[in-house]
DOKOLBA-690040 format. One record per residue (C-alpha): residue number from 1; residue in three letters; x, y, z. Coordinates in Angstrom, 2 decimals. Each point is the difference from the previous one (the first is absolute). Last residue first. Layout:
<atom NUM, 'ALA', <X, Y, Z>> ...
END
This chain:
<atom 459, 'GLN', <9.65, 0.85, -9.16>> <atom 458, 'GLY', <-1.39, 0.69, -3.84>> <atom 457, 'ARG', <0.86, 3.73, -1.58>> <atom 456, 'GLY', <2.38, 0.90, -2.08>> <atom 455, 'THR', <-1.49, -0.99, -3.44>> <atom 454, 'PRO', <-4.09, -0.70, 0.80>> <atom 453, 'VAL', <-1.03, -2.64, 1.76>> <atom 452, 'LEU', <-2.76, -2.32, -1.62>> <atom 451, 'ALA', <1.14, -1.23, -3.29>> <atom 450, 'PRO', <3.42, 0.13, 1.46>> <atom 449, 'HIS', <-0.46, -2.55, 2.56>> <atom 448, 'GLU', <1.92, 0.90, 2.64>> <atom 447, 'LEU', <-2.83, 0.75, 2.80>> <atom 446, 'LEU', <-1.34, -3.01, -0.35>> <atom 445, 'THR', <3.08, -2.16, 0.36>> <atom 444, 'GLY', <-0.06, -1.78, 3.59>> <atom 443, 'THR', <-0.92, -3.67, -1.60>> <atom 442, 'ALA', <-3.84, -0.57, 0.96>> <atom 441, 'LEU', <-0.31, 4.40, -0.34>> <atom 440, 'LEU', <0.96, -0.48, -3.56>> <atom 439, 'VAL', <-1.74, -3.55, -0.69>> <atom 438, 'GLU', <-3.36, 1.34, 1.56>> <atom 437, 'LEU', <0.57, 3.14, -2.10>> <atom 436, 'ALA', <-0.20, -2.43, -3.17>> <atom 435, 'LEU', <-2.87, -2.18, 1.34>> <atom 434, 'LYS', <-2.06, 3.47, -0.67>> <atom 433, 'ASN', <1.44, 0.91, -3.05>> <atom 432, 'ARG', <-1.11, -3.55, -0.78>> <atom 431, 'GLU', <-3.45, 0.42, 1.14>> <atom 430, 'HIS', <-0.78, 3.41, -2.27>> <atom 429, 'VAL', <1.45, -1.30, -2.61>> <atom 428, 'SER', <-1.68, -3.40, 0.39>> <atom 427, 'ASP', <-3.29, 1.78, 0.18>> <atom 426, 'TRP', <0.62, 2.33, -3.10>> <atom 425, 'TYR', <0.03, -3.14, -1.72>> <atom 424, 'LYS', <-3.10, -1.56, 0.85>> <atom 423, 'ASN', <-1.84, 3.11, -0.06>> <atom 422, 'GLN', <1.01, 0.87, -3.38>> <atom 421, 'PHE', <-0.57, -3.99, -0.65>> <atom 420, 'ASP', <-3.47, 0.37, 0.74>> <atom 419, 'LEU', <-0.62, 3.43, -2.19>> <atom 418, 'TRP', <1.28, -2.00, -2.92>> <atom 417, 'THR', <-2.29, -2.86, 0.62>> <atom 416, 'LYS', <-3.10, 2.79, 0.11>> <atom 415, 'TYR', <1.69, 1.59, -3.37>> <atom 414, 'PRO', <-0.01, -3.61, -1.53>> <atom 413, 'ALA', <-3.58, -1.09, 1.15>> <atom 412, 'ILE', <-1.87, 3.88, -0.54>> <atom 411, 'LEU', <1.76, 0.90, -3.60>> <atom 410, 'ASP', <-1.98, -2.87, -1.75>> <atom 409, 'LYS', <-3.47, 1.99, 1.01>> <atom 408, 'GLY', <1.43, 2.52, -2.77>> <atom 407, 'ARG', <-0.34, -2.39, -3.26>> <atom 406, 'ALA', <-2.53, 2.53, -1.55>> <atom 405, 'PRO', <3.10, 2.42, -0.16>> <atom 404, 'ASP', <1.24, -2.24, -2.64>> <atom 403, 'LEU', <3.44, 1.16, -1.09>> <atom 402, 'ASP', <0.95, 1.95, 3.29>> <atom 401, 'VAL', <-1.16, -2.72, 1.78>> <atom 400, 'GLN', <1.89, -2.90, -1.76>> <atom 399, 'GLN', <3.53, 2.70, 0.80>> <atom 398, 'GLY', <-1.46, -0.05, 3.50>> <atom 397, 'VAL', <-0.12, -4.07, 0.28>> <atom 396, 'SER', <3.77, 0.54, -0.70>> <atom 395, 'LYS', <0.96, 2.43, 2.05>> <atom 394, 'LEU', <-2.20, -2.10, 3.02>> <atom 393, 'TRP', <1.55, -3.03, -1.13>> <atom 392, 'ALA', <3.95, 1.75, 0.36>> <atom 391, 'ASP', <-0.69, 1.61, 3.58>> <atom 390, 'ALA', <-1.55, -3.76, 1.08>> <atom 389, 'ALA', <3.40, -1.77, -1.28>> <atom 388, 'ASP', <2.12, 3.47, 1.22>> <atom 387, 'LEU', <-2.38, -0.65, 3.56>> <atom 386, 'ALA', <0.99, -3.39, 0.69>> <atom 385, 'SER', <3.65, 0.21, -1.04>> <atom 384, 'LYS', <0.03, 2.99, 2.74>> <atom 383, 'ALA', <-1.66, -2.33, 2.48>> <atom 382, 'SER', <2.24, -2.95, -0.76>> <atom 381, 'LYS', <3.04, 2.48, 0.59>> <atom 380, 'GLN', <-1.87, 0.85, 2.89>> <atom 379, 'ARG', <-0.56, -3.14, 1.64>> <atom 378, 'GLN', <4.02, -0.75, -1.09>> <atom 377, 'GLY', <0.65, 3.45, 2.86>> <atom 376, 'MET', <-2.62, -1.36, 2.34>> <atom 375, 'THR', <2.33, -3.06, 0.30>> <atom 374, 'ASN', <3.65, 1.97, 0.31>> <atom 373, 'TYR', <-1.80, 2.05, 2.83>> <atom 372, 'ARG', <-1.46, -3.22, 1.70>> <atom 371, 'MET', <3.33, -1.63, -0.26>> <atom 370, 'TRP', <1.80, 3.53, 1.34>> <atom 369, 'ALA', <-2.03, 0.39, 3.41>> <atom 368, 'ASP', <0.68, -3.73, 0.28>> <atom 367, 'LYS', <3.68, 1.03, -0.45>> <atom 366, 'ALA', <-0.19, 3.09, 2.29>> <atom 365, 'LEU', <-1.95, -2.14, 2.53>> <atom 364, 'ALA', <2.79, -3.01, -0.51>> <atom 363, 'LEU', <2.50, 2.71, 0.35>> <atom 362, 'LEU', <-1.31, 1.01, 3.39>> <atom 361, 'GLY', <0.30, -3.43, 1.48>> <atom 360, 'ARG', <3.34, -0.54, -0.90>> <atom 359, 'ARG', <0.93, 3.19, 1.43>> <atom 358, 'ALA', <-1.25, -0.90, 2.57>> <atom 357, 'TYR', <0.50, -3.14, 1.28>> <atom 356, 'VAL', <3.45, -0.68, 2.08>> <atom 355, 'GLU', <-0.93, 4.19, 0.91>> <atom 354, 'LYS', <-2.40, -0.91, 2.43>> <atom 353, 'ARG', <2.33, -2.18, 1.34>> <atom 352, 'ARG', <2.28, 3.07, 0.89>> <atom 351, 'LEU', <-2.53, 1.89, 0.72>> <atom 350, 'GLN', <-1.81, -1.99, 3.05>> <atom 349, 'GLN', <3.76, -0.67, 1.31>> <atom 348, 'TRP', <0.18, 3.89, 0.21>> <atom 347, 'ASP', <-3.27, 0.29, 2.12>> <atom 346, 'LEU', <1.52, -2.69, 2.35>> <atom 345, 'GLU', <2.88, 1.49, 0.57>> <atom 344, 'ALA', <-1.66, 3.18, 1.33>> <atom 343, 'ARG', <-1.96, -1.71, 2.07>> <atom 342, 'LYS', <2.56, -2.39, 1.50>> <atom 341, 'VAL', <1.77, 3.66, 0.73>> <atom 340, 'GLU', <-3.10, 1.19, 1.35>> <atom 339, 'ALA', <-0.42, -2.84, 2.65>> <atom 338, 'PHE', <3.73, 0.41, 0.65>> <atom 337, 'GLN', <-0.81, 3.65, 1.08>> <atom 336, 'SER', <-3.05, -1.18, 2.51>> <atom 335, 'TRP', <2.40, -2.56, 2.15>> <atom 334, 'PHE', <2.60, 2.14, -0.31>> <atom 333, 'ASN', <-1.84, 2.61, 2.35>> <atom 332, 'LEU', <3.26, 1.82, 0.98>> <atom 331, 'HIS', <0.46, 3.06, -1.84>> <atom 330, 'TRP', <3.34, 1.42, 0.61>> <atom 329, 'ARG', <0.97, 3.46, -0.14>> <atom 328, 'PHE', <3.52, 1.00, -0.04>> <atom 327, 'GLY', <1.57, 3.30, 0.27>> <atom 326, 'LEU', <3.58, 1.93, -0.70>> <atom 325, 'GLY', <0.04, 2.92, 2.07>> <atom 324, 'LEU', <-0.54, 3.77, 0.90>> <atom 323, 'MET', <-1.34, 1.99, 2.98>> <atom 322, 'GLY', <-1.60, 3.01, 1.09>> <atom 321, 'GLY', <-0.91, 2.10, 3.09>> <atom 320, 'ILE', <-1.09, 3.73, 1.56>> <atom 319, 'ASP', <-2.11, -0.11, 2.98>> <atom 318, 'ASN', <-1.91, 2.80, 2.18>> <atom 317, 'LEU', <-2.76, -1.33, 2.04>> <atom 316, 'PRO', <2.32, -0.10, 2.99>> <atom 315, 'ASP', <0.23, 4.12, 0.02>> <atom 314, 'THR', <3.20, 1.16, 1.90>> <atom 313, 'ILE', <2.38, -0.07, -2.72>> <atom 312, 'LEU', <-2.46, 1.71, -2.71>> <atom 311, 'VAL', <-1.57, 2.28, 2.06>> <atom 310, 'ASP', <3.17, 1.64, 0.64>> <atom 309, 'LYS', <-1.18, 2.20, 3.51>> <atom 308, 'ASN', <0.87, -1.62, 2.57>> <atom 307, 'GLN', <-0.65, 1.03, 3.58>> <atom 306, 'GLU', <-4.08, 0.96, -0.58>> <atom 305, 'ASP', <-0.07, -3.99, -1.23>> <atom 304, 'ARG', <-2.69, -1.09, -2.24>> <atom 303, 'ASN', <-0.41, 3.58, -1.99>> <atom 302, 'ALA', <-3.13, 0.37, -1.88>> <atom 301, 'VAL', <-0.72, -2.62, -2.67>> <atom 300, 'TRP', <1.87, -1.04, -2.96>> <atom 299, 'ALA', <1.08, -3.01, -1.23>> <atom 298, 'LYS', <2.17, -1.71, -2.91>> <atom 297, 'THR', <0.17, -3.47, -1.04>> <atom 296, 'TYR', <2.57, -1.06, -2.61>> <atom 295, 'SER', <0.57, -3.61, -1.31>> <atom 294, 'PHE', <1.99, -1.05, -3.34>> <atom 293, 'LYS', <0.28, -3.62, -1.31>> <atom 292, 'GLY', <2.14, -1.83, -2.57>> <atom 291, 'PHE', <-0.42, -3.40, -1.29>> <atom 290, 'VAL', <2.36, -2.32, -2.72>> <atom 289, 'PHE', <-2.01, -3.04, -0.81>> <atom 288, 'ILE', <-0.09, -3.58, -0.11>> <atom 287, 'ASP', <-3.16, -1.89, -0.16>> <atom 286, 'PRO', <-0.25, -3.35, 0.80>> <atom 285, 'GLY', <0.08, -3.21, -2.00>> <atom 284, 'MET', <-2.65, -2.23, -0.70>> <atom 283, 'ASN', <-1.84, 3.08, -1.75>> <atom 282, 'ALA', <2.77, -0.98, -3.04>> <atom 281, 'ARG', <-1.09, -3.52, -0.25>> <atom 280, 'GLU', <-3.68, 2.05, -0.83>> <atom 279, 'VAL', <1.98, 2.11, -2.57>> <atom 278, 'ASP', <1.62, -2.75, -1.56>> <atom 277, 'VAL', <-3.35, -1.92, -0.65>> <atom 276, 'LEU', <-1.39, 3.19, -1.04>> <atom 275, 'SER', <2.66, -0.10, -2.66>> <atom 274, 'SER', <-0.70, -3.25, -1.75>> <atom 273, 'LYS', <-3.77, 0.67, 0.27>> <atom 272, 'ALA', <1.05, 3.26, -2.04>> <atom 271, 'ASP', <2.21, -1.68, -2.67>> <atom 270, 'MET', <-2.85, -2.54, -0.33>> <atom 269, 'GLY', <-2.95, 2.47, -1.02>> <atom 268, 'ALA', <3.03, 1.64, -1.87>> <atom 267, 'LYS', <-0.43, -3.31, -2.19>> <atom 266, 'LEU', <-3.62, -0.60, 0.11>> <atom 265, 'ARG', <-0.85, 3.58, -1.04>> <atom 264, 'VAL', <2.49, -0.18, -2.93>> <atom 263, 'LEU', <-1.76, -3.68, -0.85>> <atom 262, 'ASP', <-3.70, 1.69, 0.51>> <atom 261, 'PRO', <0.56, 2.52, -2.87>> <atom 260, 'HIS', <0.89, -2.38, -2.36>> <atom 259, 'ALA', <2.44, 0.51, -2.21>> <atom 258, 'PHE', <0.56, -2.29, -2.02>> <atom 257, 'HIS', <1.93, 1.40, -2.93>> <atom 256, 'THR', <1.32, -3.45, -1.75>> <atom 255, 'GLU', <-3.38, -1.85, 0.60>> <atom 254, 'ILE', <-1.48, 2.29, -2.51>> <atom 253, 'GLU', <1.97, -0.56, -2.51>> <atom 252, 'LYS', <-0.58, -4.38, 0.60>> <atom 251, 'TYR', <-3.64, 1.01, -0.16>> <atom 250, 'PRO', <-0.02, 1.19, -3.23>> <atom 249, 'GLY', <-0.35, 3.68, -0.80>> <atom 248, 'ILE', <-2.58, 2.88, 1.27>> <atom 247, 'GLU', <-1.76, 0.72, -3.71>> <atom 246, 'PRO', <-1.13, 3.31, -0.77>> <atom 245, 'LEU', <-3.49, 0.81, 1.31>> <atom 244, 'PRO', <-2.96, -0.57, -1.90>> <atom 243, 'GLU', <-1.90, 3.02, -0.54>> <atom 242, 'LEU', <-3.23, 1.42, 1.59>> <atom 241, 'LEU', <-1.32, 3.63, -1.01>> <atom 240, 'SER', <0.14, 2.85, 2.02>> <atom 239, 'ASP', <3.23, 0.99, 0.16>> <atom 238, 'ALA', <-0.37, 3.84, 0.19>> <atom 237, 'ILE', <-1.49, 0.02, 3.25>> <atom 236, 'GLN', <-1.47, 3.08, 1.56>> <atom 235, 'MET', <-0.43, 0.12, 3.67>> <atom 234, 'SER', <-1.87, 2.97, 1.69>> <atom 233, 'ASP', <-3.54, -1.84, -0.53>> <atom 232, 'ALA', <1.10, -2.80, 2.37>> <atom 231, 'SER', <0.35, 2.31, 2.52>> <atom 230, 'PRO', <3.30, 1.22, 2.57>> <atom 229, 'TYR', <2.40, -2.25, -1.85>> <atom 228, 'GLY', <2.27, -1.71, 1.89>> <atom 227, 'LEU', <0.51, -3.00, -2.28>> <atom 226, 'VAL', <-1.40, -2.49, 2.08>> <atom 225, 'PHE', <-2.76, 1.98, 0.21>> <atom 224, 'ALA', <-0.66, 1.04, -3.45>> <atom 223, 'LEU', <0.76, -3.68, -1.32>> <atom 222, 'GLY', <-3.00, -1.35, 2.27>> <atom 221, 'GLU', <-2.34, 2.52, -1.25>> <atom 220, 'ARG', <0.69, -0.58, -3.72>> <atom 219, 'ALA', <-0.35, -3.76, 0.50>> <atom 218, 'ARG', <-3.22, 0.58, 1.49>> <atom 217, 'GLU', <-0.76, 1.80, -3.02>> <atom 216, 'ARG', <1.53, -2.18, -2.32>> <atom 215, 'GLY', <-1.54, -2.80, 1.27>> <atom 214, 'LEU', <-3.99, 1.39, 0.53>> <atom 213, 'ARG', <0.40, 1.02, -4.33>> <atom 212, 'ALA', <0.85, -3.52, -0.49>> <atom 211, 'GLU', <-2.29, -1.71, 2.05>> <atom 210, 'GLN', <-2.64, 2.60, -1.61>> <atom 209, 'LEU', <1.52, -1.06, -3.74>> <atom 208, 'SER', <-0.54, -3.94, 1.03>> <atom 207, 'LYS', <-3.73, 0.64, 0.82>> <atom 206, 'GLU', <-0.19, 2.00, -3.17>> <atom 205, 'LEU', <1.23, -2.84, -2.12>> <atom 204, 'GLU', <-1.99, -2.77, 2.07>> <atom 203, 'PHE', <-2.97, 1.95, -0.40>> <atom 202, 'ARG', <0.82, 0.74, -4.04>> <atom 201, 'GLY', <-1.00, -3.87, -0.34>> <atom 200, 'ILE', <-3.43, 0.26, 0.65>> <atom 199, 'LYS', <-0.55, 3.03, -2.50>> <atom 198, 'LEU', <2.22, -2.38, -2.43>> <atom 197, 'GLN', <-2.17, -2.78, 0.70>> <atom 196, 'PHE', <-3.74, 1.66, -0.78>> <atom 195, 'LEU', <1.50, 1.76, -3.03>> <atom 194, 'GLU', <0.43, -3.65, -1.32>> <atom 193, 'THR', <-2.83, -0.76, 0.95>> <atom 192, 'GLN', <-2.04, 2.51, -2.09>> <atom 191, 'SER', <2.08, -1.21, -3.20>> <atom 190, 'ALA', <1.62, 1.59, -2.89>> <atom 189, 'ASP', <0.43, -1.26, -3.04>> <atom 188, 'GLU', <-3.58, 0.33, -0.89>> <atom 187, 'ASP', <0.04, 3.82, -0.16>> <atom 186, 'GLY', <-3.30, 1.44, 1.30>> <atom 185, 'ASP', <1.27, 3.19, -0.51>> <atom 184, 'ASP', <-0.65, 0.52, 3.84>> <atom 183, 'LEU', <1.88, -3.22, 0.64>> <atom 182, 'LYS', <3.11, 1.20, -2.15>> <atom 181, 'THR', <-0.17, 3.09, 2.14>> <atom 180, 'GLN', <0.45, -1.69, 3.14>> <atom 179, 'LEU', <2.99, -2.29, -1.17>> <atom 178, 'ALA', <1.56, 3.39, -1.08>> <atom 177, 'ALA', <-0.89, 1.72, 3.05>> <atom 176, 'GLN', <1.36, -3.33, 1.95>> <atom 175, 'VAL', <3.10, -0.18, -1.98>> <atom 174, 'SER', <1.43, 4.23, 0.62>> <atom 173, 'ASP', <-1.09, -0.66, 3.42>> <atom 172, 'LEU', <1.99, -3.21, 0.76>> <atom 171, 'ARG', <3.50, 1.68, -1.86>> <atom 170, 'GLN', <-1.16, 2.85, 2.26>> <atom 169, 'ASN', <-0.01, -2.24, 3.36>> <atom 168, 'ALA', <3.44, -1.56, -1.28>> <atom 167, 'GLU', <1.92, 3.18, -0.82>> <atom 166, 'GLU', <-1.23, 0.56, 3.79>> <atom 165, 'LEU', <1.12, -3.82, 1.27>> <atom 164, 'MET', <3.55, 0.44, -1.55>> <atom 163, 'SER', <0.37, 3.20, 1.54>> <atom 162, 'ILE', <-1.58, -1.14, 3.47>> <atom 161, 'MET', <2.55, -2.95, -0.42>> <atom 160, 'ARG', <2.76, 1.77, -0.46>> <atom 159, 'ASN', <-0.36, 2.60, 2.77>> <atom 158, 'ALA', <-0.82, -2.63, 2.20>> <atom 157, 'TYR', <3.33, -1.45, -0.64>> <atom 156, 'GLN', <1.86, 3.27, 0.60>> <atom 155, 'PHE', <-1.70, 0.87, 3.33>> <atom 154, 'GLY', <0.78, -3.90, 1.48>> <atom 153, 'PHE', <3.68, 0.74, -1.66>> <atom 152, 'PHE', <0.32, 3.32, 2.48>> <atom 151, 'TYR', <-1.44, -2.17, 2.66>> <atom 150, 'GLU', <2.08, -2.67, 0.06>> <atom 149, 'LEU', <3.00, 2.47, -0.71>> <atom 148, 'SER', <-0.82, 1.76, 3.34>> <atom 147, 'GLN', <0.12, -3.31, 1.84>> <atom 146, 'LYS', <2.93, -0.67, -1.48>> <atom 145, 'ALA', <1.69, 2.84, 1.03>> <atom 144, 'TYR', <-1.50, -0.29, 3.55>> <atom 143, 'SER', <1.49, -3.61, 0.50>> <atom 142, 'GLN', <3.51, 1.44, -1.92>> <atom 141, 'ARG', <0.24, 2.92, 2.69>> <atom 140, 'ARG', <-1.30, -2.30, 2.62>> <atom 139, 'GLY', <3.39, -2.59, -0.64>> <atom 138, 'SER', <1.92, 2.90, 0.18>> <atom 137, 'LEU', <-1.31, 1.03, 3.12>> <atom 136, 'GLU', <0.26, -3.08, 1.29>> <atom 135, 'ALA', <3.57, -0.25, -0.91>> <atom 134, 'GLN', <0.94, 3.39, 1.24>> <atom 133, 'ALA', <-1.75, -0.82, 3.38>> <atom 132, 'VAL', <2.69, -3.29, 0.48>> <atom 131, 'ARG', <3.14, 1.84, -1.03>> <atom 130, 'VAL', <-1.10, 2.73, 2.48>> <atom 129, 'GLY', <0.12, -2.70, 2.40>> <atom 128, 'ALA', <3.15, -1.62, -1.34>> <atom 127, 'ARG', <1.51, 3.57, 0.62>> <atom 126, 'ALA', <-1.39, -0.20, 3.98>> <atom 125, 'ALA', <1.17, -3.33, 0.05>> <atom 124, 'LYS', <3.54, 1.06, -0.81>> <atom 123, 'MET', <-0.36, 3.12, 2.57>> <atom 122, 'GLY', <-1.03, -1.83, 2.73>> <atom 121, 'ALA', <3.09, -2.66, -0.20>> <atom 120, 'ARG', <2.26, 2.82, -0.63>> <atom 119, 'LEU', <-1.20, 1.66, 3.12>> <atom 118, 'LYS', <-0.24, -3.40, 2.08>> <atom 117, 'GLY', <3.79, -0.26, -0.73>> <atom 116, 'VAL', <1.06, 3.17, 0.67>> <atom 115, 'ASN', <-1.88, 0.52, 3.53>> <atom 114, 'LEU', <2.33, 3.36, 1.45>> <atom 113, 'PRO', <-3.34, 2.19, 0.71>> <atom 112, 'GLN', <0.98, 3.21, 1.10>> <atom 111, 'ALA', <-1.78, 1.28, 3.55>> <atom 110, 'VAL', <-0.61, 3.59, 0.87>> <atom 109, 'SER', <-1.59, 1.40, 3.36>> <atom 108, 'ILE', <-1.21, 3.28, 0.91>> <atom 107, 'GLU', <-1.22, 1.15, 3.55>> <atom 106, 'THR', <-1.49, 2.78, 1.11>> <atom 105, 'GLY', <-1.31, 1.31, 3.00>> <atom 104, 'PHE', <-1.89, 3.60, 1.01>> <atom 103, 'THR', <-1.36, 0.47, 3.61>> <atom 102, 'PRO', <-2.00, 3.06, 0.90>> <atom 101, 'GLY', <-0.47, 1.36, 4.28>> <atom 100, 'LEU', <-1.97, -0.59, 2.68>> <atom 99, 'PRO', <0.14, 2.10, 2.93>> <atom 98, 'TRP', <-1.97, -2.34, 1.79>> <atom 97, 'TRP', <0.08, -2.92, -0.02>> <atom 96, 'ALA', <2.54, -0.14, 2.57>> <atom 95, 'TYR', <3.07, -2.98, 0.27>> <atom 94, 'LYS', <1.97, -0.18, 2.45>> <atom 93, 'ARG', <3.82, 0.11, 0.66>> <atom 92, 'THR', <1.61, -0.68, 3.05>> <atom 91, 'SER', <2.92, 1.32, 1.53>> <atom 90, 'ASP', <2.94, -0.44, 2.60>> <atom 89, 'VAL', <2.75, 1.14, 1.59>> <atom 88, 'VAL', <-1.40, 3.62, -0.24>> <atom 87, 'THR', <2.43, 2.50, 1.99>> <atom 86, 'ALA', <-1.68, 2.54, 2.36>> <atom 85, 'SER', <0.16, -2.20, 3.16>> <atom 84, 'ASP', <3.92, 0.82, 0.55>> <atom 83, 'LEU', <0.91, -1.30, 2.85>> <atom 82, 'GLY', <-2.20, -3.23, -0.50>> <atom 81, 'THR', <-4.36, -0.13, -0.73>> <atom 80, 'GLY', <1.00, -0.16, -3.53>> <atom 79, 'LYS', <-2.26, 1.58, -2.52>> <atom 78, 'GLN', <-2.80, -2.35, -2.41>> <atom 77, 'TYR', <-0.90, 1.45, -3.35>> <atom 76, 'GLU', <-3.14, -0.78, -1.79>> <atom 75, 'TYR', <0.52, 0.19, -3.91>> <atom 74, 'ARG', <-2.58, 1.16, -2.20>> <atom 73, 'PHE', <-2.07, -1.74, -2.74>> <atom 72, 'GLY', <-2.07, 1.35, -3.15>> <atom 71, 'PRO', <-1.62, -3.02, -2.04>> <atom 70, 'ALA', <0.82, 0.57, -4.09>> <atom 69, 'PRO', <-3.10, 0.25, -2.87>> <atom 68, 'ALA', <0.45, -1.94, -2.66>> <atom 67, 'PHE', <1.42, 0.00, -3.40>> <atom 66, 'GLY', <0.97, -2.64, -2.32>> <atom 65, 'VAL', <2.55, -0.30, -3.22>> <atom 64, 'SER', <0.76, -3.35, -1.64>> <atom 63, 'VAL', <2.59, -0.24, -2.73>> <atom 62, 'GLU', <0.30, -3.85, -2.41>> <atom 61, 'PHE', <2.80, 0.07, -2.62>> <atom 60, 'VAL', <-0.34, -3.57, -1.56>> <atom 59, 'PRO', <2.55, 0.02, -2.49>> <atom 58, 'LEU', <-0.09, -0.57, -3.64>> <atom 57, 'LEU', <1.74, -3.34, -1.45>> <atom 56, 'VAL', <-3.13, -2.33, 0.84>> <atom 55, 'LYS', <-3.28, 1.84, 0.54>> <atom 54, 'ARG', <1.01, 2.28, -2.72>> <atom 53, 'LYS', <1.34, -2.39, -2.52>> <atom 52, 'LEU', <-3.36, -2.29, 0.86>> <atom 51, 'ARG', <-2.32, 2.72, -0.60>> <atom 50, 'GLU', <1.31, 0.42, -3.55>> <atom 49, 'ILE', <0.41, -3.46, -0.81>> <atom 48, 'GLN', <-3.98, 0.06, 1.36>> <atom 47, 'THR', <-0.69, 3.10, -3.00>> <atom 46, 'ARG', <0.87, -2.27, -2.72>> <atom 45, 'SER', <-2.53, -2.58, 1.42>> <atom 44, 'GLN', <-2.45, 2.56, 0.43>> <atom 43, 'LEU', <0.71, 1.36, -3.04>> <atom 42, 'LEU', <-0.82, -3.36, -1.63>> <atom 41, 'SER', <-3.07, -0.49, 1.66>> <atom 40, 'VAL', <-1.31, 3.17, -1.15>> <atom 39, 'SER', <-0.21, -0.93, -3.47>> <atom 38, 'ASP', <-2.99, -1.78, 0.06>> <atom 37, 'GLU', <-1.65, 3.13, 0.50>> <atom 36, 'ALA', <0.89, 1.34, -3.13>> <atom 35, 'LEU', <-0.51, -3.08, -1.81>> <atom 34, 'GLN', <-3.39, 0.19, 1.22>> <atom 33, 'PRO', <-0.73, 3.08, -1.45>> <atom 32, 'GLN', <1.51, -0.77, -3.97>> <atom 31, 'ARG', <1.46, 3.20, -0.48>> <atom 30, 'GLU', <3.56, -0.38, -1.20>> <atom 29, 'LEU', <0.41, -3.62, -0.62>> <atom 28, 'THR', <-3.75, 0.22, -1.58>> <atom 27, 'ARG', <1.22, 2.27, -2.30>> <atom 26, 'GLY', <3.04, -1.74, -1.43>> <atom 25, 'VAL', <-1.54, -3.37, -0.10>> <atom 24, 'VAL', <-3.29, 1.86, -1.94>> <atom 23, 'ASP', <2.35, 1.89, -2.33>> <atom 22, 'SER', <0.77, -2.51, -2.34>> <atom 21, 'LEU', <-2.93, -0.94, -0.89>> <atom 20, 'LYS', <-1.22, 3.37, -0.99>> <atom 19, 'LEU', <-1.86, 2.84, 1.93>> <atom 18, 'GLY', <-1.20, 2.85, -2.02>> <atom 17, 'GLY', <2.17, 2.42, -2.41>> <atom 16, 'ALA', <-2.33, -0.12, -2.59>> <atom 15, 'GLN', <-3.63, -0.05, 0.83>> <atom 14, 'VAL', <-2.29, -2.84, -0.32>> <atom 13, 'GLY', <-3.33, 0.76, -1.77>> <atom 12, 'VAL', <-2.24, -3.47, 0.38>> <atom 11, 'ALA', <-0.75, -1.90, -3.06>> <atom 10, 'PHE', <2.98, -2.09, 0.38>> <atom 9, 'VAL', <0.64, -1.10, -3.76>> <atom 8, 'ILE', <0.19, -3.29, -1.49>> <atom 7, 'ALA', <0.43, -0.49, -3.49>> <atom 6, 'PRO', <-2.48, -0.94, -2.26>> <atom 5, 'ILE', <-1.22, -3.20, -0.77>> <atom 4, 'VAL', <-0.52, 0.35, -3.96>> <atom 3, 'TRP', <-4.21, -0.74, -0.20>> <atom 2, 'ASN', <-0.31, 3.23, -2.42>> <atom 1, 'MET', <-3.26, 0.56, -0.84>> 
END
């Protein structure tokens, strides 16, 4: 019987070309369903710029058209009573409800705004709003990438545990079978109590195995969702066993590359609030514009005047007119406008006060995450040293058992210790990988880490 520890091999088949660690971030940025929804806010901010351009730069062009019935009217003439009684001395126009006719009227107006200062302030605020939306989306991209990687690490960790526990279960089957054989043969070295203890101890092992399998399936389902797979069964994973991430470096190096999205968003937000103050102040002045207007009305009714057949001249409803000039529009509710200016200034002052402590506070959070990451690294090293010692102990006892098979029960204690420190070591690796993600997220560099993002990808 050879008790030299075999290499841990995961029994579940893995297809070549499956999902790797370096693919997780890229697929998250491309397929994460919630990220696609959040990107709409950035499109809305960019659309705001175009909307502002059209509203302020382009002229306002309005056309009104109307149709209505036109009333009829007639002239009544009063003849003179002098020598020439046939001469008309007066006439009176009276409207008649019949015959009626159609009336067409149209009015065209054009106004070209000339408020250059308001346009500049509005465009500056809109562009700053786009930068705010970009920073918010960048933060969400990193958060969603961290979530995907945590699912991936959880899946890998569960696979490690399942592989180790299944191998341990097989070992215990072998030990239990050998012990049962000795009891059946009446061997004095075998004890019924030891067999009972072995069977009782297997409950914890089987419980851990069940929990590991449940954790693997839950992590797989979560990973399939955040990566945009139609189902967990359609997702093939190549890097299925947990490994330690490369070192992320000392804190001094991290601090030099500090680029938290919240700082970018705060700076853009301050620019936007400052521009909004200028916009509100500009609104207190008049709106200046060049305007033009043209109107035309035409009615078609039976002859109004039997003596004059020119309807365009005789019909009082017909009209052609227009104007062109420079216009001003004042908003006289100054108390309301002053309040809007004051509100915009207070919003800007609030962000300025936040800027004083924002960078320092975010750096403190990043340093706290790094200190926990560094401490977990020390624990990982200690667990690895203890695991190496347990490995050496198990190998030593295994070699003695090879020489004297009757001492097989001596393997139980070192093997149990080896399993325990396997668990402790891989648990520390899993926790440290997650803490590495916290550090990278807190510094805003998660999408730049070479182990997580393939060459040519990232922000």
